[in-house]
C-alpha positions in Angstrom: 0.0 0.0 0.0 1.4 3.4 -1.0 1.8 6.4 1.2 -0.9 8.2 -0.8 -3.4 5.4 -1.3 -6.1 6.9 1.0 -6.3 10.0 -1.2 -5.5 8.4 -4.5 -8.5 6.0 -4.1 -10.8 9.1 -4.3 -12.3 9.3 -7.8 -11.6 13.1 -7.8 -7.9 12.3 -7.4 -6.9 8.9 -8.8 -3.5 8.3 -10.4 -3.7 11.3 -12.6 -4.5 13.7 -9.7 -1.7 12.2 -7.6 0.7 12.7 -10.5 -0.3 16.3 -10.8 0.2 16.8 -7.0 3.7 15.2 -7.3 4.6 17.4 -10.2 3.5 20.6 -8.5 5.9 23.4 -7.7 4.3 25.4 -4.9 5.5 28.8 -3.6 4.6 29.5 0.0 5.0 33.0 1.2 5.2 33.1 5.0 6.3 30.2 7.2 4.2 31.0 10.3 0.7 30.1 11.6 -1.1 29.6 8.3 1.8 27.8 6.8 2.0 25.2 9.6 -1.2 23.3 8.5 -0.7 24.2 4.8 2.8 22.8 4.6 2.1 19.7 6.7 -0.9 18.8 4.5 0.9 19.5 1.2 3.9 17.4 2.3 1.6 14.7 3.5 -0.2 14.8 0.1 3.0 14.5 -1.8 3.4 17.9 -3.3 6.7 17.5 -5.2 8.5 20.8 -4.7 8.0 23.5 -2.1 9.7 26.9 -1.9 9.4 28.6 1.5 9.9 32.3 1.8 10.0 34.2 5.1 12.5 36.6 6.6 11.8 36.0 10.3 13.1 33.9 13.1 11.1 31.8 15.5 10.0 33.5 18.7 8.3 32.4 21.9 5.1 34.2 21.0 4.8 32.2 17.8 4.5 28.8 19.4 0.8 29.0 20.4 -0.2 28.8 16.7 2.9 28.0 14.6 2.8 24.3 15.3 5.8 23.4 13.1 8.1 24.8 15.7 9.4 23.7 19.1 11.2 25.4 21.9 14.5 24.4 20.5 13.7 26.3 17.3 13.5 29.7 19.0 15.9 32.1 17.3 16.3 29.9 14.2 15.1 31.1 10.8 11.5 30.0 10.3 12.1 28.6 6.9 15.0 26.4 8.1 13.1 25.1 11.2 10.0 24.5 9.1 11.9 22.6 6.4 13.7 20.4 9.0 10.3 19.3 10.4 8.8 18.8 7.0 11.6 16.6 5.8 11.0 14.4 8.8 7.3 14.0 7.6 8.2 13.1 4.0 11.7 12.9 2.6 10.4 12.5 -0.9 9.6 16.2 -1.1 12.1 18.8 -2.4 12.1 21.8 -0.2 13.9 25.1 -1.0 14.1 27.9 1.5 14.7 31.7 1.1 15.1 33.7 4.3 14.1 37.0 2.7 11.0 39.2 2.5 8.7 39.1 -0.5 8.7 42.4 -2.3 7.7 43.7 -5.8 11.3 43.4 -7.0 11.5 39.6 -6.5 7.8 38.6 -6.7 7.6 38.1 -10.5 10.7 35.8 -10.7 9.6 33.7 -7.7 6.1 33.2 -9.2 7.4 32.4 -12.7 9.2 29.3 -11.3 6.1 27.8 -9.7 2.7 26.4 -10.7 0.8 27.6 -7.6 1.3 30.3 -5.0 0.0 30.3 -1.4 -0.2 33.6 0.5 0.4 32.7 4.2 2.0 36.0 5.1 0.6 38.3 7.8 0.7 41.3 5.5 -1.9 42.8 3.3 0.9 44.5 1.3 2.3 41.0 0.5 -1.2 39.8 -0.5 -1.6 42.7 -3.0 1.9 42.2 -4.4 1.3 38.5 -4.9 -2.1 39.0 -6.5 -0.9 41.7 -8.9 2.1 39.5 -10.0 0.0 36.3 -10.2 -2.7 38.1 -12.3 0.0 39.1 -14.9 1.7 35.7 -14.8 -1.6 33.7 -15.0 -0.6 31.6 -11.9 -3.2 30.6 -9.4 -3.1 32.2 -5.9 -4.7 30.9 -2.8 -4.7 33.7 -0.2 -5.7 33.5 3.4 -5.8 35.8 6.4 -6.8 35.5 10.1 -7.3 37.9 12.9 -8.9 37.4 16.3 -11.6 34.7 15.9 -12.1 35.2 12.2 -10.5 34.5 8.9 -11.0 34.0 5.2 -9.4 32.0 2.3 -10.0 32.6 -1.4 -8.8 31.4 -4.8 -7.6 34.2 -7.2 -6.1 34.8 -10.6 -5.4 32.2 -13.4 -8.7 32.9 -15.0 -10.4 34.1 -11.8 -10.6 37.7 -10.6 -7.7 39.0 -8.5 -7.7 40.0 -4.8 -8.3 43.6 -5.8 -11.6 42.6 -7.4 -12.8 41.6 -3.9 -10.8 44.0 -1.8 -10.2 47.2 -3.9 -9.4 49.2 -0.8 -7.3 48.6 2.3 -8.9 48.5 5.8 -9.1 51.6 7.9 -6.5 50.3 10.3 -3.5 48.0 10.1 -4.4 45.4 12.6 -2.4 42.2 12.6 -1.9 39.1 14.8 0.9 40.9 16.5 -1.2 43.9 17.4 -4.7 42.6 17.7 -4.2 38.9 18.6 -5.4 35.7 17.2 -6.7 32.3 18.4 -4.4 29.4 17.4 -7.2 27.0 16.4 -8.7 29.6 14.1 -5.3 29.9 12.3 -5.3 26.1 12.0 -8.8 26.0 10.6 -8.1 28.6 7.9 -4.7 27.0 7.1 -6.3 23.6 6.6 -9.0 25.1 4.3 -6.2 26.8 2.4 -4.3 23.5 1.9 -7.5 21.8 0.7 -8.1 24.6 -1.8 -4.5 24.3 -3.0 -4.8 20.6 -3.6 -8.2 21.2 -5.4 -6.4 23.5 -7.8 -3.7 20.8 -8.4 -6.1 18.0 -9.2 -8.4 20.2 -11.2 -11.4 19.8 -8.9 -14.8 21.0 -10.1 -16.1 23.4 -9.1 -12.8 25.2 -9.0 -11.6 26.9 -5.8 -10.5 29.8 -8.0 -13.2 32.4 -7.8 -14.4 31.0 -4.4 -14.3 32.8 -1.1 -14.7 31.0 2.3 -15.2 33.0 5.6 -15.1 31.7 9.1 -16.2 33.4 12.3 -15.4 31.2 15.3 -16.7 33.8 17.8 -20.2 33.0 16.5 -19.4 29.6 15.1 -20.5 30.5 11.6 -19.1 29.8 8.2 -20.1 31.3 4.8 -18.9 31.5 1.3 -19.6 33.0 -2.1 -18.3 32.8 -5.7 -16.9 35.9 -7.4 -16.2 34.6 -10.9 -17.6 37.7 -12.6 -16.3 40.3 -10.2 -14.8 43.1 -12.3 -11.2 44.1 -11.9 -10.9 47.7 -10.5 -9.9 50.2 -13.1 -7.3 51.9 -10.9 -5.4 50.9 -7.9 -2.2 51.9 -6.1 0.7 49.5 -6.8 3.5 48.6 -4.4 7.1 48.9 -5.4 10.4 48.0 -3.7 12.9 50.7 -2.5 15.2 49.4 -5.2 12.6 50.4 -7.8 12.6 54.1 -6.8 13.7 56.2 -9.8 15.9 59.4 -9.7 13.0 61.6 -10.7 10.5 60.2 -8.1 9.3 62.4 -5.3 9.5 60.1 -2.2 7.7 60.9 1.0 8.3 58.8 4.1 5.3 58.9 6.4 7.3 57.5 9.4 8.8 59.8 11.9 12.3 59.6 13.1 11.4 57.6 16.2 9.7 54.9 14.1 12.4 54.9 11.5 15.7 56.7 12.2 16.6 56.6 8.6 14.1 57.3 5.7 13.5 54.8 3.0 16.1 56.7 0.8 18.3 59.6 2.0 16.5 62.2 -0.2 13.0 61.3 1.0 10.8 64.0 2.6 9.3 63.4 6.0 5.6 64.1 6.3 2.5 63.0 8.1 -0.8 62.0 6.5 -2.4 65.1 8.0 0.0 67.3 6.1 -0.7 65.6 2.7 -4.1 67.3 2.2 -2.6 70.8 2.7 0.6 70.2 0.7 1.1 71.4 -2.9 2.6 68.7 -5.1 3.9 68.9 -8.6 1.4 67.9 -11.3 3.8 65.7 -13.2 6.2 62.9 -12.2 5.7 59.9 -9.9 5.1 60.3 -6.2 6.0 57.5 -3.9 4.6 57.2 -0.3 6.4 54.9 2.2 5.4 53.6 5.6 5.7 50.5 7.7 2.7 48.4 6.6 1.6 50.3 3.5 -1.7 51.4 5.1 -0.7 55.0 5.7 0.9 55.2 2.2 -2.4 54.0 0.7 -4.3 56.6 2.7 -2.0 59.3 1.7 -2.2 58.2 -2.0 -6.0 58.2 -1.7 -6.0 61.8 -0.4 -3.6 62.9 -3.1 -5.6 61.3 -5.8 -8.4 63.8 -5.2 -6.1 66.6 -5.9 -3.9 65.4 -8.9 -3.6 62.8 -11.5 -0.3 61.1 -12.4 1.4 58.0 -11.1 1.4 57.2 -7.3 3.2 54.2 -5.9 3.5 52.7 -2.4 6.3 51.1 -0.4 5.7 48.9 2.7 9.0 49.1 4.5 8.2 46.6 7.2 9.6 46.8 10.7 12.8 48.8 11.0 15.7 46.6 12.1 17.4 47.3 15.4 20.8 48.9 15.0 
């Protein structure tokens, strides 16, 4: 009896589906709480090649929900600790690791080398970056997010609408698991659903998970879902760029103060607050780039400026400033 007999016996899988799973090249962005069930189920199912991308190291506060890690892993790169555990689960799987952040400069090349992308990052900037790149490349994206007692998972791109078609605007505040908290089992529930949607893409399941949204509220113990196959792509939207993609003619405005970020995103960047944007006069031509930690303040500043001028506006999500 083979390792995969219990899933291969399913008529929706069969030998052809198992072969498709084994041939898959899956890019997983984020190696934390969502990735823990995602990666274990993909490895268990025999997904042939996984690439894990995450810049962070394991910390004590991760362990209540990031179940790939143990106490001995604290301080280790998440991608390395995760890969070591996964290889113990199935040594037939090829696992590559990249300890670096996803950004608009590396997204296209990473996606081009894979057949499926999973967004397990705790960052709406990463979600938009992935969706924009997957839409252009025609690569399917399974994106998920959790916060508190709630979460969602959806299938985007590759013939389905992008994330922007469902979420054309960012939320009013940049809450995250680190700032607002999250229940560990909720992360596991959403991650398991994300893994199942990923496998459904690989085996060509009908109906397709692409164009499908699932939502879970474990405070009220309710689940819901809807299809969005015909949702239109928004005509305009602010795009994220990497600091390396700043041009010499760009006007760059860093919305972080010196306490939050001692050094601006580039030395010539202007320091402003969002409150100052509405009263400031800006040139009518050229690209303006707004930078902040998460991308939310940059998006809000861009939205304010859009009411005053046309022209190109780009965003940078700088992430947390490293300690020096």
